[in-house]
N, C-alpha and C positions, 0 to 999 in steps of 0.2 A: 776941653772936652767938646766934641761936636754933638749935634743933635742926634738922638737915637734913631736907628733904622730898624724896622720890624719886618720879619718874614712870617711864614705860617706857624713856625714853632719857636723862633728865637728873637731876642732883642739884642742888637749890636750897638755898642758905644765905641766910637773911635776917639783915641786920645792922641794929641799931637804934643811932642816934647820940644823944649827950647833948643835942643841940639839938632833938631831936624828929623829925629826919628818919630815913628808912629806905631801904635799898637791898637788892637781891638779887644775889648772884653765883651764876652757874650754870655747872656743868661737865657734859660728857657722861659718862654712866655707862660705865665701862670694859667693852668687849666688846659693847656694844649698838649704837651707831652705828658702822657699818663705815667711814664716811668723815667722822670728826668735824670736821676742819678745814673741809671743803667744806660740811658741814651748818651749822656756825656762820656761815660767810661768807654762805651763801644766806639764812639766817634774818635776819641783820642787814640785808642788802639789802632783803628783803621788808618788814621793819618800817619801815625809813626810807622806802621807796616808799609804803607805806600812810599813813604819817604826813604825807608831802608832798602826797599826791594824793587823800586821802579824808577823811571826817569820823569814821571809825572810831577810837574811843579805844584807843591802844596805848601800851605803856610807853615811857618815854624811855630811850634807851640812853646811859649815862654813859661807858662804855668797853668795848672788846672787844679780844681779841687771840688769837694763836696759842699753841700749847704753848710755843714758844721765848720768848714774851713773858710767860708765867706765872711769877711769882717762884719757885715751888716745882716748876715743870714738871709740874703736875697735868693739863694738857691745855688745849685752847682754851677760852675763857671769854667770858661776857658779864656785864657789871655794869650793872644797870638800876635805875631808880627803882621802889620798891615801891608798888603800887596798893592803897590801903585798900579793903577789901571785906568782905562777910559771908563767913565761912569755911564756915557751914552752906550749752609743749612745749619748755622751757628755763628756766634760772634767771637772775634779774636780776643786773645788775652796774651799780654807779654809775660812770658814765664821768667826770663831773665834777659839781659841785654842781647838783642839780635836773635832771640829765640821766641817763636810764636806758636801757639796751639789754639785750636777751636775748643773752647771749654765751656762757653756759655750759650744759652739758647739763642736762636736767631730772632732778635727783636725787630720786627718789620713794621713799616708804617701801617700796614693792614691791621696788625694786632693792636697797635696804638689806637687806631680809629674805631675798632670794634669796641674797645673799652670807653673811649671818649664819646662816640656818637651812638653806638649800638647798645650801650649799657650792659655789655658782657662782663660778667664777674671775672676778676683778674685770675682767679684760680682755675678758670677754664682754659687759659692760654698754656701752650707747651712750656715746660720748665726744665727742659734738658736739650741736648744736642741730638742729632739724628745721624745714624750710620749709613743710611741709603736714601736716595731721592724718593724711592717708593714709600718709605715710612713718612717722609716729610709731606708728600702730596696727600697721603691718607690723613695726616694730622690736619692739613688745610681743609680737606673735605669735611672732617668732623667739626671744625670751627664754623663752617658754613651752616651746618645743622644746628649747632648750639646758638649761633646768632639768630636764626629764625625762631627757635624755641624760647629764647630768653629776652629778646628785644622787647621793651615794655610798650612802646608807642609806635604807631605807623608801620608795623611790620607787614600787615596784610590789609587788603581792601575789601575782601569778601571771602566767602567760603570757597568759591572756585579759585580765587587768587591764592588762598592759603594751600589748597590741594596741589596746585601747580608748583608752588615754591617748595613744598614738602617733597613732592615726587622728584623734582629736579635735583635737589640736594642729595637724596638717597641714591639716585641714579649715578650722580657724580661720585659719590663715595664708592659705589659698586665698581665704577671704572678705575678708581684709584686702587681698590683692593685687587682687582684683576690685572693691575699693572699695565693698563692701556694708555695712561696719560704721559708716560715717559718711556724711553727706550732702555734696553738692558745695557747698551754700550757705555753709558755714563752713570749707571745706577749707584755704583759704589765709589764714585769719584772719577777724576779729581773735581772737587767743588771749588767754584770760582768766587772771588770776592765780588760782591754785588751791592749796589747802592740803590735803594728804592726811590730816592728823591734826587737823583743826578739828572739835571736839566741843563739846557743851553745857558740859562741865566747863572749857573754855577761856574761857568768858564770865563775867566777874566782875560781881556785882551789889552794890549798897549796901543799907542797911536799908529803903529805899523801893522796892526792886526795880527800880531804874534801872541800866542798863548803865554801868559805870565803866571797863571795860577788856576788851580781847580779847587774850589772851596765847598764847604758845607757837606760833610760826609756823614751826616746823621742817617740812621737806619741803614748802616752798612754791615753786612754779614756774609759768611760763606754760604753760597746757595747752589742748587742744582745747576749743572752746566746749561740745561735747557733755558734757564732765565737769560743767559747771555746770548744764546743762539737765536732767541726771538727778537725780531727787529723792534726798535724802541718806539713806544707810543707817542713820544713828544715831537715826532716829525711834523705833525699838524698843530702843535702847541695846545691841543685840546684832546681830552680823553673821549673815546667813542660814546660812552654813556652820557656825556654832556654836550655832544655835538648837536647844534640847533636843528639840523635836517635829519637826524636819526642815525642809527648804527649802519644801515645799509649805505647811505650817502657817505658816511665817514669811511667805510670800507673801500668804496670806489675811488674816493679822492685820495686816500692813503696809498692805495695800490699804485697810482700813477706817481706820487711823490717818492715812494719807495724805490722805484726804478732809478730815479735820478740819484738818490742817496747811495744805493748799492753800486752804481757806476762810479761815483766819486770814491767810495770805500775801496772798490777793486783797484782803482788807479793808485790810491795810497798804499794798498797792500803790495801791489806790483813793485813799487819803489822800495818798500821796506824789505821785501824778499831779495830784490837785486842787490841791496846794500848789506844784506846779512843780518838785518835787525829782526826779521821775522822768518819763521820756517813755513814752508808751503802748507803744512798741516794745521798751522795756526790761523789761517784765514777765517774771518768771521762772515764775509759776504756770501759765500755759497751756503753756509749754515743758516743765515738769516733768510735767504731766498727760499730754501727748502722748508723752513718753519712756516713762512707765510703761505706758500703754495700748498702744503699738506694740511694746514689748519692747526698745526701744533701751537702756533701763535695764540690762538683763541683758547686752547686748553690751558696754556700757562697763564694767560690773562684772567681766565675765569677762576683759576685756583688762587691767584694773588689778590683778586678784587671782590670782596664779599658783597659790597654795595652795588656792583655792576653785574653780579652773577646771573640774575634771571634774564636780563636782556641778552646776555651772551650765550647762555646755555641753550635756550630754545631756538635761537636763530642760527648759531654756529656749530653747536656740539651735538644736538639731538639727532639731526639727520646724518651726521658723519658717523656716529657710533651705533645708531639704531635703525638705519635704513632711510630711504628717501621719504617715507611717510612718517618717520619719527616713532617715538615710543607711544603706544596707544593708551595714554594716561586717562583719556575720557572714559575708557571702559571700566575704570576703577570707581566710577560713580561720582 
């Protein structure tokens, strides 16, 4: 048994066997996942679906179980094969073998953190799937309002701050209800498999810099297509709300990095189209470019990130939807 390694939500123990084999057993970190059983169940379903339907290399699950099935009652667990590598709008459910349906609510990292850090009551979270992206975005907008109303500590700094936050959330909900945050083209599907926590650190490489595995599929669910169309925030390895020089500097820096990323993606897509692995209409690079240039990126980001919402709304969304001068919230007293 090797020394444990901990991430933000899990603790991993690697086991080495005398025959040369190796496996990893993983438990949720106490107090981090607010829905540990549901998280494990969703992740197992996502890994099996990816394994059955794609060429993405994922770890093979040897066994998994609930807290009750854990011999020491340590919590729900996954036992999976170890992958040798260089160390330097709903959730899926398997109905029967090779048949999958979206039957459970989309448990996102955003929802987990609202309960863990925002003290949001669990019964305020969605408890069902969504038939359209319009409905899902309206539900996310409602969560922003509930978060402001119910967070016990450090929710507002002053009366003015409270007014700004209250108005921003209700304006965002209005936009969701008016169906201005997403397009009609993909409103009713198809919904794409999405992982909230997929980062470069989840991709394992061998000594020849070849991908040998993609791991850690927690908080994976079927989401609106616009989630996948938006370029990924991890290009700078830091989120805009935590960028030391502020959101504006993050935006300028990100824009230059995005050009390089999209050029590399376009080259990869060209090769995939030429070899018949990708259809022309499946390219993501033009959709990501359009999302960034139109500002859809920020609408998606604001919907997904309750704790970053205020910095994003007033800087990126207010003038886009309510004119150059923005919404006249000061007139409300």
